[in-house]
C-alpha positions in Angstrom: -15.2 -5.0 9.8 -15.1 -6.5 6.3 -16.7 -10.0 5.9 -14.1 -12.5 4.6 -14.9 -15.1 2.0 -16.4 -18.2 3.5 -17.4 -16.5 6.8 -20.8 -16.4 8.4 -22.0 -13.1 9.7 -24.3 -12.9 12.8 -25.9 -9.9 14.5 -26.8 -10.2 18.2 -29.5 -8.1 19.8 -31.8 -8.4 22.8 -34.1 -6.7 25.3 -36.2 -4.7 22.8 -39.1 -4.4 25.4 -41.6 -3.4 22.7 -44.5 -1.6 24.3 -42.6 -0.3 27.3 -43.6 3.2 28.5 -41.5 5.8 30.3 -43.4 7.5 33.1 -46.6 7.0 31.1 -45.1 8.2 27.8 -45.6 5.7 25.0 -42.5 5.0 22.9 -43.8 3.4 19.8 -42.1 6.0 17.6 -38.7 5.1 19.0 -39.3 1.3 18.7 -40.4 1.7 15.1 -37.4 3.9 14.3 -35.0 1.3 15.8 -36.6 -1.6 14.0 -36.4 0.3 10.7 -32.7 1.0 11.4 -32.1 -2.6 12.3 -33.7 -3.9 9.1 -31.5 -1.5 7.1 -28.4 -2.6 9.1 -29.1 -6.2 8.2 -29.1 -5.2 4.6 -26.0 -3.0 4.7 -23.9 -5.4 6.7 -25.0 -8.5 4.7 -26.1 -10.3 7.9 -26.8 -14.0 7.5 -28.3 -14.8 10.9 -30.0 -12.5 13.5 -30.0 -13.6 17.1 -32.5 -12.0 19.5 -31.8 -13.1 23.0 -35.1 -12.5 24.8 -37.4 -9.8 26.1 -38.8 -9.0 22.7 -41.9 -7.5 24.4 -42.2 -5.7 27.7 -45.2 -7.7 29.0 -46.6 -11.1 28.5 -49.7 -9.6 26.8 -48.3 -7.1 24.3 -50.5 -4.4 22.8 -51.7 -4.7 19.2 -49.3 -1.9 18.2 -46.3 -3.7 19.7 -47.3 -6.9 17.9 -47.6 -5.0 14.7 -44.1 -3.6 15.0 -42.7 -7.1 15.7 -44.3 -8.9 12.8 -43.6 -6.0 10.4 -39.9 -6.2 11.3 -39.8 -10.0 10.7 -41.0 -9.3 7.1 -38.4 -6.5 6.8 -35.7 -8.9 7.9 -36.6 -11.4 5.3 -36.6 -8.8 2.6 -33.2 -7.5 3.8 -31.6 -10.8 2.8 -31.1 -12.1 6.3 -31.4 -15.9 5.9 -32.3 -16.8 9.4 -33.8 -15.1 12.5 -33.4 -17.0 15.8 -35.6 -15.7 18.7 -35.7 -17.0 22.3 -38.0 -15.8 25.0 -36.9 -13.7 27.9 -38.4 -13.4 31.4 -40.8 -10.6 30.2 -42.1 -12.7 27.3 -45.0 -15.1 27.1 -43.6 -18.4 25.7 -47.0 -19.5 24.4 -47.6 -16.1 22.7 -44.2 -16.2 21.0 -44.5 -19.7 19.8 -48.1 -19.6 18.7 -47.2 -18.7 15.1 -44.1 -20.9 15.1 -45.0 -23.0 12.1 -45.9 -20.0 10.0 -42.8 -18.2 11.0 -40.6 -21.2 10.2 -41.6 -20.8 6.5 -39.8 -17.5 6.7 -36.8 -19.1 8.4 -37.7 -17.4 11.7 -37.0 -19.9 14.5 -38.7 -19.3 17.8 -38.0 -21.1 21.1 -40.2 -19.9 23.9 -39.5 -22.4 26.6 -37.6 -25.6 27.4 -39.4 -28.9 26.9 -38.9 -32.6 27.6 -37.1 -32.9 24.2 -34.1 -30.7 24.7 -33.1 -31.4 21.1 -35.7 -28.8 20.0 -33.3 -26.2 21.3 -30.5 -27.3 19.0 -31.0 -25.9 15.6 -29.1 -26.6 12.4 -29.3 -23.7 10.0 -28.6 -24.1 6.3 -26.8 -21.9 4.0 -28.0 -20.7 0.5 -26.7 -24.0 -1.0 -28.9 -26.1 1.4 -25.8 -27.3 3.3 -25.5 -26.9 7.1 -23.7 -23.7 8.0 -24.3 -23.1 11.7 -25.6 -24.9 14.9 -27.5 -22.8 17.4 -28.2 -23.8 20.9 -31.3 -21.6 21.2 -31.7 -21.6 25.0 -34.5 -19.3 26.3 -35.0 -18.0 29.8 -35.0 -21.0 32.0 -37.8 -20.7 34.5 -37.4 -22.1 38.0 -39.8 -24.9 37.4 -37.9 -26.0 34.3 -34.6 -26.6 36.1 -35.3 -27.2 39.8 -37.5 -29.5 41.9 -38.7 -27.7 45.0 -38.3 -29.5 48.3 -39.9 -28.7 51.7 -37.7 -26.9 54.2 -34.8 -26.2 51.8 -32.7 -23.2 52.6 -32.0 -20.2 50.3 -28.5 -21.7 49.8 -30.0 -25.0 48.8 -32.3 -23.4 46.4 -29.5 -21.3 44.8 -27.3 -24.3 44.5 -30.1 -26.3 42.7 -30.7 -23.4 40.4 -27.1 -23.1 39.5 -26.8 -26.8 39.0 -29.9 -26.9 36.9 -28.8 -24.1 34.5 -25.3 -25.7 34.2 -26.8 -29.2 33.4 -29.1 -27.7 30.8 -26.2 -26.0 29.0 -24.1 -29.1 29.3 -26.8 -31.1 27.7 -27.4 -28.8 24.7 -23.6 -28.5 24.2 -23.2 -32.3 24.0 -26.1 -32.5 21.5 -24.6 -29.8 19.4 -21.1 -31.4 19.4 -22.7 -34.8 18.5 -24.6 -33.2 15.6 -21.4 -31.5 14.3 -19.6 -34.9 14.4 -22.5 -36.5 12.5 -22.4 -33.9 9.8 -18.6 -34.2 9.5 -18.0 -30.5 9.2 -16.2 -27.8 11.1 -19.5 -26.1 11.8 -19.4 -23.2 14.3 -21.7 -23.5 17.3 -23.3 -20.5 19.0 -25.6 -20.4 22.1 -28.1 -18.0 23.4 -29.2 -17.3 27.0 -31.4 -15.0 29.0 -29.9 -14.9 32.5 -27.9 -12.9 35.0 -24.2 -13.6 35.1 -22.1 -13.0 38.2 -20.5 -9.6 38.2 -23.0 -8.3 35.5 -23.4 -4.6 35.4 -26.8 -2.9 35.8 -27.9 0.7 36.0 -30.4 2.2 38.5 -33.9 2.4 37.0 -33.2 0.1 34.0 -36.0 -2.2 35.0 -33.7 -5.3 35.2 -35.0 -7.6 38.0 -33.8 -10.7 39.7 -34.9 -13.8 37.7 -35.5 -16.2 40.6 -37.5 -15.1 43.6 -35.6 -15.3 46.9 -32.3 -16.2 45.2 -29.7 -14.3 43.2 -28.7 -17.3 41.1 -26.1 -15.3 39.2 -24.4 -17.8 36.9 -20.7 -18.0 36.1 -19.2 -17.8 32.7 -17.6 -21.2 33.3 -21.0 -22.9 32.7 -20.8 -22.2 29.0 -19.1 -24.9 27.0 -15.7 -24.3 25.3 -17.3 -25.6 22.1 -19.4 -22.4 21.9 -17.8 -20.0 19.4 -20.1 -17.2 20.6 -22.7 -16.8 23.4 -25.4 -14.2 22.7 -26.9 -13.2 26.0 -29.9 -11.1 27.0 -31.4 -9.6 30.2 -28.8 -7.0 31.2 -29.3 -3.7 29.5 -25.7 -2.5 29.6 -23.6 -3.8 26.7 -20.8 -5.9 28.2 -18.5 -8.9 28.1 -18.8 -11.6 30.6 -15.8 -12.2 32.8 -13.6 -10.4 30.1 -14.5 -13.2 27.6 -14.6 -11.6 24.1 -17.1 -14.2 22.8 -19.6 -14.2 25.7 -21.5 -10.9 25.6 -24.7 -9.0 26.4 -25.7 -6.8 23.5 -27.7 -4.7 25.9 -31.0 -3.0 25.2 -31.2 -0.9 22.0 -33.1 2.0 23.7 -32.4 3.5 27.1 -35.0 1.9 29.4 -34.8 4.7 31.9 -33.1 8.0 32.6 -30.2 6.2 34.3 -29.2 4.9 30.8 -29.6 8.3 29.1 -25.8 8.8 28.6 -25.1 5.2 27.8 -24.0 4.3 24.3 -26.2 1.5 22.9 -24.8 -1.1 20.4 -25.3 -4.4 18.7 -22.7 -7.2 18.4 -21.7 -8.0 14.8 -20.0 -11.4 14.8 -18.0 -13.0 11.9 -17.5 -16.8 12.2 -14.9 -18.4 9.9 -13.0 -21.6 9.5 -9.4 -21.3 8.3 -7.1 -24.3 8.0 -9.4 -26.3 10.1 -9.6 -23.7 12.9 -12.7 -21.8 13.8 -12.2 -18.1 14.3 -14.5 -15.4 15.7 -14.3 -11.7 15.0 -16.5 -9.2 16.9 -17.4 -5.6 16.3 -19.8 -3.3 18.1 -22.3 -1.3 15.9 -23.4 1.8 17.7 -27.2 2.4 17.6 -28.4 5.9 16.8 -30.3 7.9 19.5 -33.9 8.0 18.4 -35.2 10.0 21.4 -32.9 11.9 23.6 -33.3 11.5 27.4 -31.7 13.8 29.9 -31.6 13.7 33.7 -30.9 17.2 35.3 -29.9 17.3 39.0 -28.9 20.1 41.3 -30.2 23.2 42.9 -32.4 25.7 41.1 -29.6 27.8 39.5 -27.9 24.6 38.1 -31.2 23.3 36.8 -32.2 26.6 35.3 -28.8 27.0 33.6 -29.0 23.6 32.0 -32.5 24.1 30.8 -31.4 27.4 29.2 -28.6 25.6 27.3 -31.0 23.0 26.0 -33.6 25.6 24.9 -30.8 27.5 23.1 -29.8 24.5 21.0 -33.4 23.6 20.2 -33.4 20.3 22.1 -36.4 18.0 22.0 -35.2 15.8 24.9 -37.5 14.1 27.4 -36.4 15.3 30.9 -36.2 14.0 34.4 -35.6 16.8 36.9 -34.2 15.9 40.4 -34.1 19.0 42.6 -31.4 18.8 45.3 -31.3 22.4 46.5 -31.4 23.5 50.2 -33.9 26.2 49.4 -37.6 25.4 49.6 -39.0 25.9 46.1 -42.8 25.6 46.4 -43.4 26.5 42.8 -40.8 24.2 41.3 -43.1 22.8 38.6 -44.3 26.3 37.6 -40.6 27.4 37.3 -39.8 24.4 35.1 -42.8 24.9 32.9 -41.8 28.5 32.4 -38.2 27.6 31.7 -39.2 25.1 28.9 -42.1 27.1 27.5 -42.1 27.2 23.7 -39.5 24.5 23.4 -39.8 20.9 22.1 -38.7 19.4 25.4 -41.1 17.5 27.6 -40.7 17.0 31.3 -41.7 13.4 32.2 -40.7 13.4 35.9 -39.9 15.9 38.7 -38.5 14.6 41.9 -37.5 16.4 45.1 -35.0 14.0 46.5 -34.4 15.9 49.8 -37.8 16.0 51.6 -38.3 12.4 52.6 -34.7 11.7 53.6 -34.6 14.9 55.7 -37.8 14.3 57.5 -36.8 10.7 58.3 -33.2 11.6 59.0 -34.2 13.4 62.2 -36.3 10.6 63.6 -35.1 8.7 66.6 -33.8 5.2 66.0 -37.0 3.5 67.4 -39.4 6.1 66.0 -41.8 5.5 63.1 -44.0 7.9 61.2 -47.0 6.3 62.7 -45.9 7.7 66.1 -45.8 11.3 64.9 -48.8 13.5 64.2 -49.0 15.7 61.1 -47.7 18.8 62.9 -44.6 17.1 64.3 -43.7 15.8 60.8 -44.1 19.3 59.4 -42.0 20.9 62.1 -39.2 18.4 61.5 -39.4 19.1 57.8 -38.9 22.8 58.6 -36.0 22.0 60.9 -34.3 19.8 58.3 -34.6 22.6 55.7 -33.3 25.1 58.2 -36.2 27.4 57.4 -35.9 30.8 59.0 -38.4 31.9 61.7 -39.6 34.7 59.4 -40.8 32.1 56.8 -42.2 29.6 59.3 -45.2 31.6 60.4 -46.6 31.8 56.9 -45.8 28.2 56.2 -47.4 27.0 59.4 -50.6 29.0 58.6 -50.8 27.6 55.1 -50.2 24.0 56.4 -53.0 24.3 59.0 -55.3 25.5 56.2 -54.5 22.4 54.1 -55.0 20.1 57.1 -58.3 21.7 57.9 -59.5 21.3 54.4 -58.5 17.6 54.3 -60.2 16.9 57.6 -63.4 18.7 56.5 -63.5 16.6 53.3 -63.1 13.4 55.3 -65.9 14.4 57.7 -68.1 15.2 54.8 -67.5 11.8 53.2 -68.3 10.1 56.5 -71.4 12.1 57.0 -72.6 11.2 53.5 -72.0 7.6 54.3 -74.0 7.6 57.5 -76.8 9.7 55.9 
């Protein structure tokens, strides 16, 4: 998408989750590669304003390495010619941590809004162009916490709570929209208005294992696209990790997370939203293009029985893959040496197995339990026998398995007895 004369170019991203791990594996290399790529993209695409819609960090107390990546990137963005960076806090972020260096960052035209305050006008920013004239109004709305938008009342129902949350979010956006419209009128210009948000919209798409969680305890509080004012030329949302439009509205979008947060997102194409805002013949126009993000560390989930898993691993080894793997074994056969087989199949490769899961055992054991039965009512031998039944293990195999199982139980009980004897001694 070519930038037309007189237009303003925005780039929308969110949900970086700097510092996040994947089954204990640190991902700083991926984060650094993404931020380097993002800085170069700002330069190549001649981006005027970068919008970051929350969840910059994965925790409220980010590591020193995560902080280093963040502040290093902000310097890179300034050097890339990006005039303004607007950052709002998400539900994973600490508002006080993000806003602590607010005054210093403002000198670099980095505008940070960590939380709502009594003066809602602090969330309505007027950004200036290179000539010092206003070029954009941003309603920089962060994640709205329950206490910011709702007064709790004794005895209220879940429905009452959800209604109050919905009303509070709507009233907040109505208020910032009115302020933005009034400011545009005062300035006497056809300034575009954009808004940010970190929330869960009704019908929003998520993926298993992506780490996205409900924002308000005990309530879904999924907001509707109708709460966003028609005066918003673009709405940059964060929280959901799947890139998507809201209610088929081209100008209301989630950029999605730049990295797959879990193996469920392994095959998902990640992207950023490149937005051109222009005024032609007194009419504001919005053009949107998705920029695909490169894959910095490949993830792959392999499921199936052992032959299927072994075949896929052989394919990956043959092409020299360096993927991180999640293996989900779904075979009928009992494979007691699954991990050893996997290690042998990937030996000498650059691949790394981060997780191995046998998805059958628990469901099969529990599947044979009577409706009113619980595991507490079964002894160890009964559970084991039901496991053998569920796996349809032959009688020839059962004798050896029972013997091995009794040895394990005996060893455990002896250890427990020894620990108790040491305590009393």
